[in-house]
Each structure stands twice: as structure tokens, then as C-alpha cells.
N, C-alpha and C positions, 0 to 999 in steps of 0.2 A: 580377449576373452570374454565367455557369457558364463550362466550356470545350465545350460542345458547340453547335456553327455549323450552321443550318440554309441551303442553297444551293440557291436556287433559278433559273430558267430557263437550267437544263444544254441542253448540247447533246445533241440524241437518242443521240450514238453515245457519250456517255461511259456507262463501266462503272465499276466499283469500285475497281479501278488506276489508271484514268487519273484518279478524284475524288482518289486519293491523291497521285497524282504531281504534281497543279494544286495541292498544296496541300503539301506534304513540305517546300519551303523556307523554311518559317513556324516550323516546331518537330515534336516530336517527335509524331507521330498514333497516336491510342489504335485509333480504328476509321476506314474510309470507306465509305459505302455507301448508292450509288445505290437509290431506291427505284422498283421496276417494278411493273406491272400483274398480276395473279394470272392471267390469264385467258393472256394473250399472252406474257407473261414481258419486254413492252418497256418501255424506261423509260417514267417519267413526269415526268421533266424537273425532278425534284429529290432531294436528299441530303440526309447530314446528318456531317458531319466531327467527330470527339471527340480533343482535343490532350490531352497530358499535363498543360496548365496553363494559365491564363486569358491569362497572356503572351502566349504562342503565339497560344488564340485570338484576342486583342484586334488583336494585329499581321498574321495573317490576313485580320479584316476589317477592318482598315486598310490594306492591302496588295491585299486583290485585288475587292475590292467593286466592281461595275459596268464591271470589265473585260469588254472582247470577249472569247469564247472559239468560236471556230467562227461568227462572226456573230452570235452573242448574247450582250447583253450581261450578266452573273449579278452574280444579287442575294445578297452573302451577310452573315448577321445573327447574333445569338446566337437559338438554338432556344429556343424558350417550351418547358413543361411542357404532355403531351397535356393536353386538360380532358374531364371524364367527365361 
């Protein structure tokens, strides 16, 4: 496991700060980033949250996966390394 989470099905209005706020109750966050389209700058509907430790990341998966935010059920799972 790791301490970096993939967060999918985010509301389109979510920005980096909103993503961090969504997860900060679970532990210390190293980074929170919503992925945006290069051309338009709009959210692509997913992002990544990195916690300081694995226990906080696991607590976040257990606590928020499937929770409805602004009418969308977000999915949260451990991020997998990018394929080369």
C-alpha cells in the first residue's frame, strides 16, 4: 500500500483547496491536486491526495469512499504507479 490516493468522480466545481478540505479530517495531507485539462483549465473530474502516513490514507478510503458530494458519489482508492 501507499499513502497516495486516487479520487474519482469529483464534482466539476472541486479545486485543490476543496479537495484538501474534503480529506483533512483523516490526517495530515502532504498534497491535494485536482487534475485539469491543459487546454481549458477545467477539472477532469479526478485528483490525488497524498497523506503523511498510510494509516491516515486507509482511514480516508474507509471513511469517504462512496460518499455523495454535490450529488456525485466519489470513489477513493490507493493510487497505482503510472504505467510506462
